[in-house]
C-alpha positions as CSV (number, residue, x, y, z in Angstrom):
1,X,91.0,57.9,82.2
2,X,94.6,58.8,83.3
3,X,95.7,62.3,82.7
4,X,99.2,63.9,82.8
5,X,99.7,67.4,84.0
6,X,102.5,69.1,81.9
7,X,105.0,71.3,83.3
8,X,103.1,74.3,81.9
9,X,100.0,73.1,83.4
10,X,101.6,72.8,86.9
11,X,103.0,76.3,86.7
12,X,99.6,77.7,85.5
13,X,98.1,76.0,88.8
14,X,100.9,77.6,91.0
15,X,100.4,81.1,89.5
16,X,96.6,80.8,90.0
17,X,97.0,79.8,93.6
18,X,99.4,82.7,94.3
19,X,97.2,85.1,92.5
20,X,94.3,83.7,94.6
21,X,96.1,84.2,97.8
22,X,97.1,87.8,97.0
23,X,93.6,88.6,96.1
24,X,92.4,87.1,99.4
25,X,95.1,88.9,101.5
26,X,93.9,91.9,103.4
27,X,95.0,95.3,102.0
28,X,97.5,97.4,103.6
29,X,95.5,100.6,102.7
30,X,91.9,101.4,101.3
31,X,91.4,104.2,99.0
32,X,88.2,106.2,98.4
33,X,87.2,109.3,96.5
34,X,84.6,111.6,98.1
35,X,82.9,112.4,94.9
36,X,82.4,108.7,94.0
37,X,81.1,107.6,97.4
38,X,77.4,107.0,97.8
39,X,75.3,108.4,100.4
40,X,74.2,105.7,102.9
41,X,71.6,105.3,105.7
42,X,73.0,106.5,109.1
43,X,72.2,107.6,112.7
44,X,72.8,111.2,111.7
45,X,70.4,111.1,108.8
46,X,67.6,108.8,110.4
47,X,64.3,110.7,110.0
48,X,66.4,113.8,109.4
49,X,65.7,116.7,106.9
50,X,67.9,117.3,104.0
51,X,71.0,115.7,105.5
52,X,73.1,112.8,103.8
53,X,76.2,111.1,105.0
54,X,78.9,109.4,102.7
55,X,80.8,106.7,104.7
56,X,84.5,106.6,103.4
57,X,85.7,104.2,106.0
58,X,84.2,102.3,108.9
59,X,80.5,102.0,109.5
60,X,78.6,102.1,106.4
61,X,81.5,101.1,104.3
62,X,82.0,97.6,102.7
63,X,85.5,97.2,104.3
64,X,84.4,98.1,107.8
65,X,86.0,95.0,109.1
66,X,89.4,96.3,108.2
67,X,89.5,98.8,110.9
68,X,90.5,98.4,114.4
69,X,90.2,101.6,116.5
70,X,88.3,103.6,113.9
71,X,84.3,103.5,114.2
72,X,83.5,105.7,111.2
73,X,84.9,108.3,108.9
74,X,82.8,110.1,106.2
75,X,81.3,113.4,105.1
76,X,78.0,114.8,106.2
77,X,76.3,117.2,104.1
78,X,73.4,119.4,105.5
79,X,71.4,121.4,102.9
80,X,70.2,124.7,103.5
81,X,67.4,124.4,105.9
82,X,68.2,121.1,106.8
83,X,69.0,119.3,110.1
84,X,70.6,116.0,111.1
85,X,69.1,113.7,113.9
86,X,70.3,114.1,117.3
87,X,72.8,111.3,118.5
88,X,75.0,110.2,121.1
89,X,77.2,107.2,121.7
90,X,78.0,105.4,124.9
91,X,81.6,104.1,123.9
92,X,82.6,106.4,120.9
93,X,84.4,109.6,121.0
94,X,84.0,111.7,117.9
95,X,85.5,114.8,116.0
96,X,83.9,117.1,113.5
97,X,85.9,119.1,110.9
98,X,83.8,121.6,109.1
99,X,85.1,121.2,105.6
100,X,82.9,123.9,104.0
101,X,80.0,126.2,104.8
102,X,78.6,127.3,108.0
103,X,76.0,125.8,110.5
104,X,74.8,125.4,113.9
105,X,76.1,122.7,116.2
106,X,73.5,121.3,118.6
107,X,75.4,120.2,121.5
108,X,73.3,119.1,124.5
109,X,71.1,122.1,125.2
110,X,73.5,124.5,123.6
111,X,73.3,126.0,119.9
112,X,76.8,127.1,118.8
113,X,77.8,128.6,115.2
114,X,80.4,126.7,113.5
115,X,82.0,127.5,110.2
116,X,84.6,126.3,107.7
117,X,87.9,125.2,109.3
118,X,86.4,124.8,112.7
119,X,87.1,121.5,114.6
120,X,85.6,120.1,117.7
121,X,85.5,117.3,120.1
122,X,82.5,115.3,121.0
123,X,82.7,113.1,124.0
124,X,80.8,110.0,124.7
125,X,77.3,110.4,125.9
126,X,76.6,113.9,124.7
127,X,73.6,114.4,122.2
128,X,74.7,116.3,119.1
129,X,73.8,117.2,115.7
130,X,74.0,119.9,113.1
131,X,71.5,122.4,111.8
132,X,72.0,124.6,108.8
133,X,70.0,127.9,108.5
134,X,72.3,129.5,106.0
135,X,71.9,129.6,102.2
136,X,74.6,127.1,101.2
137,X,75.3,123.3,102.0
138,X,77.5,122.8,105.1
139,X,79.9,119.8,104.6
140,X,81.4,118.1,107.9
141,X,84.2,115.4,108.1
142,X,82.8,113.1,110.8
143,X,85.3,111.0,112.7
144,X,84.4,108.3,115.3
145,X,86.8,106.2,117.5
146,X,86.0,103.1,119.7
147,X,86.5,103.7,123.4
148,X,87.8,100.4,124.6
149,X,85.9,98.4,127.5
150,X,87.5,99.4,130.9
151,X,89.1,102.7,129.5
152,X,88.4,105.5,132.1
153,X,86.9,108.5,130.3
154,X,86.5,111.7,132.3
155,X,83.5,114.1,131.5
156,X,84.4,117.0,129.3
157,X,83.6,120.1,131.4
158,X,82.7,122.2,128.3
159,X,82.4,122.2,124.3
160,X,85.9,121.8,122.9
161,X,85.8,123.8,119.6
162,X,88.5,125.9,117.8
163,X,89.3,127.0,114.5
164,X,92.1,125.9,112.2
165,X,92.7,129.4,111.3
166,X,93.9,130.2,114.8
167,X,96.4,127.3,114.9
168,X,99.8,128.5,113.9
169,X,102.0,126.5,111.2
170,X,105.0,124.6,112.4
171,X,108.0,122.5,111.0
172,X,108.4,119.0,112.3
173,X,111.9,118.1,111.8
174,X,111.4,114.6,111.0
175,X,109.1,115.4,108.0
176,X,111.4,118.0,106.2
177,X,111.2,121.9,105.6
178,X,108.7,121.9,102.7
179,X,105.8,120.8,104.9
180,X,104.2,122.6,107.7
181,X,101.8,121.3,110.2
182,X,98.8,122.7,112.0
183,X,98.4,120.5,115.3
184,X,94.7,120.6,115.8
185,X,93.8,118.0,118.4
186,X,95.3,115.2,120.5
187,X,95.1,113.3,123.8
188,X,94.0,114.8,127.0
189,X,97.6,114.7,128.1
190,X,98.8,116.7,124.9
191,X,101.1,119.9,125.5
192,X,101.4,120.6,121.8
193,X,98.0,120.3,120.1
194,X,95.3,123.3,120.2
195,X,92.8,120.9,121.9
196,X,94.0,118.2,124.4
197,X,90.8,116.3,124.4
198,X,90.7,112.8,123.1
199,X,91.4,109.2,124.2
200,X,91.7,107.0,121.2
201,X,92.5,109.5,118.4
202,X,95.9,110.8,119.2
203,X,96.5,113.5,116.4
204,X,94.4,115.5,114.2
205,X,96.3,117.8,112.0
206,X,96.5,119.9,108.7
207,X,99.5,119.4,106.4
208,X,100.4,122.6,104.4
209,X,102.7,121.9,101.5
210,X,105.0,124.5,99.8
211,X,105.0,124.1,95.9
212,X,106.6,120.9,95.2
213,X,106.9,120.1,98.9
214,X,106.9,116.5,100.4
215,X,105.7,114.8,103.5
216,X,108.7,112.4,103.6
217,X,107.6,108.8,103.5
218,X,107.4,107.0,106.8
219,X,105.5,104.7,108.8
220,X,103.7,104.3,112.1
221,X,104.1,100.8,113.7
222,X,101.2,100.9,116.1
223,X,98.6,103.4,114.7
224,X,95.9,103.7,112.0
225,X,95.9,107.0,109.8
226,X,93.8,108.5,107.3
227,X,94.7,111.3,104.8
228,X,92.1,113.3,103.2
229,X,93.3,115.7,100.3
230,X,91.4,118.9,100.9
231,X,93.2,120.9,98.0
232,X,95.8,120.3,95.4
233,X,97.0,117.4,93.6
234,X,100.0,115.1,93.7
235,X,101.4,111.6,94.5
236,X,100.2,109.9,97.8
237,X,102.5,107.1,98.8
238,X,100.8,104.0,100.0
239,X,103.0,100.8,100.8
240,X,106.1,99.5,99.2
241,X,106.7,97.2,96.2
242,X,108.5,94.0,96.2
243,X,111.7,95.9,95.5
244,X,111.0,98.1,98.7
245,X,110.3,101.1,96.5
246,X,107.5,103.5,97.2
247,X,104.1,103.0,95.5
248,X,102.7,106.1,94.4
249,X,99.3,107.0,93.5
250,X,98.1,110.2,91.5
251,X,95.5,112.1,93.6
252,X,93.0,114.9,93.2
253,X,91.1,116.9,95.9
254,X,88.7,114.5,97.7
255,X,91.1,111.5,97.7
256,X,91.1,109.8,101.0
257,X,93.4,107.1,102.2
258,X,93.2,104.6,105.2
259,X,96.7,103.2,106.2
260,X,97.0,100.2,108.5
261,X,99.8,100.2,110.9
262,X,103.3,99.9,109.5
263,X,102.3,101.0,106.1
264,X,104.6,103.4,104.3
265,X,102.9,106.6,103.9
266,X,103.9,110.0,102.3
267,X,102.9,112.8,99.8
268,X,104.4,114.6,97.0
269,X,102.9,117.8,95.8
270,X,102.6,118.9,92.1
271,X,101.9,122.5,92.8
272,X,103.9,125.1,91.0
273,X,105.2,128.4,92.2
274,X,102.3,130.8,92.5
275,X,99.9,128.2,93.0
276,X,97.7,127.6,96.3
277,X,99.5,125.2,98.7
278,X,98.2,121.6,98.7
279,X,96.4,120.7,102.1
280,X,95.7,117.4,103.5
281,X,93.5,116.7,106.7
282,X,95.4,113.8,108.5
283,X,94.3,111.8,111.8
284,X,96.0,109.1,113.6
285,X,94.9,106.6,116.4
286,X,96.3,104.0,118.6
287,X,95.3,100.5,118.2
288,X,93.2,99.0,121.1
289,X,95.2,98.3,124.2
290,X,98.3,99.9,122.7
291,X,98.1,103.2,124.9
């Protein structure tokens, strides 16, 4: 039987095809909420005691294939009396940021106390883990980056550990005066960061927003970036719409965003005078082969 497709029918088919292509396209950013993330099995928690890991991006997350330089990013929780497994990686450098609580870092044969706002670099090949002898949970942001084949990595002579409390706030001209930065960690060649230690991760920093402050929207053409809202509430910028206007997302503490290279990113604080400053933990990394 011969069928005639009406103009309306043709339009419906076109719209369906366009919508299908849009849904199939890779996203320019990924969004997660720490409180909504479910613990997943991980090397750190294998046969471990009272330890759990929530993957936000990378290994353990459903969209792991969207990331290039980043191996993993998530929240590790070690309960009182608990301990993780001891792990090491031959081609992955890691950074830990102690989000809350206190614990003991197991680093090779060393046992080192760590506490909230400490951050550290974990080089390839060094066995490490976390034990918690305190009476409160310890929460750690775990960040891992892939060392490309052929990249020369020098042994780290000692544990590289510092506290964000000891890093001064500073204004970076391109981001406006209402946001100050604590530059925590960068490349081994860095002259500005507290710890110059990494090979793929090129900038770990905290943004501190004055009430109503703004991280002026911008983009990084050759870097992946992750923002984690530690404190406060506001609007996160993630991309541009068809009219080249910022797309804003209302966020609360625990909101985490992964941005692909070239994505427009920024933040607008909702804090009022007299309220605590909003804080974002941010980390950037170069794409493989870009350095």
